[in-house]
N, C-alpha and C positions, 0 to 999 in steps of 0.2 A: 907914378910907376916906381920911382926911386924909393918912396916910402914903403911900398909893398915889398920890394926886394930887400930892403933893410929889415923889415919885419920877418921875412922868411929866413934870412940869415940869422937873426936873433933867435928864432924858434929852433932852427937846426942846432945852433950852439947850445941852447938849453937842453936839448935832447942828446947832445953829443953825437950827432949824425956825422958820418964821414970822418971819424977820427981814428980809423983803423979797423982791423977785423973784429967782428962781433963774436960772442961766444954762443954756441948753439948747444942746448942741453937736450938730451933725449929723454922723453917722458917715460916713466915706468909703465909697463903693460898693466891694464886694469885687471883686477881679480874677477874671475867669472862668478857671476851671481847665480844662485840657484833659482830656478823659475818658481814663482809663487804658484801654489796649487790653487786653481780656480774652483770655487764651490759652485756646484750646479744649483740653479734656482729651483725652488720647489714648484712643482707643477700644481697649479690651482685648478680645482674642478670648475668648469664653466657653469654659470647660472642657467638653469633650464627655464624656459618660459612657462608661465602658468597655463594650464589647460583650462579652458572655460567650461 
């Protein structure tokens, strides 16, 4: 268990956890994208069965 605690402490030190207040940056608002116009699929005429 001591090895695990030592490993955790080493990992926290490498990430500089708990060394003071962290900086929080606000993300810029994303620009609105224009909606892509959907092209309507062409209607295909259905095949008619042959009449015998």
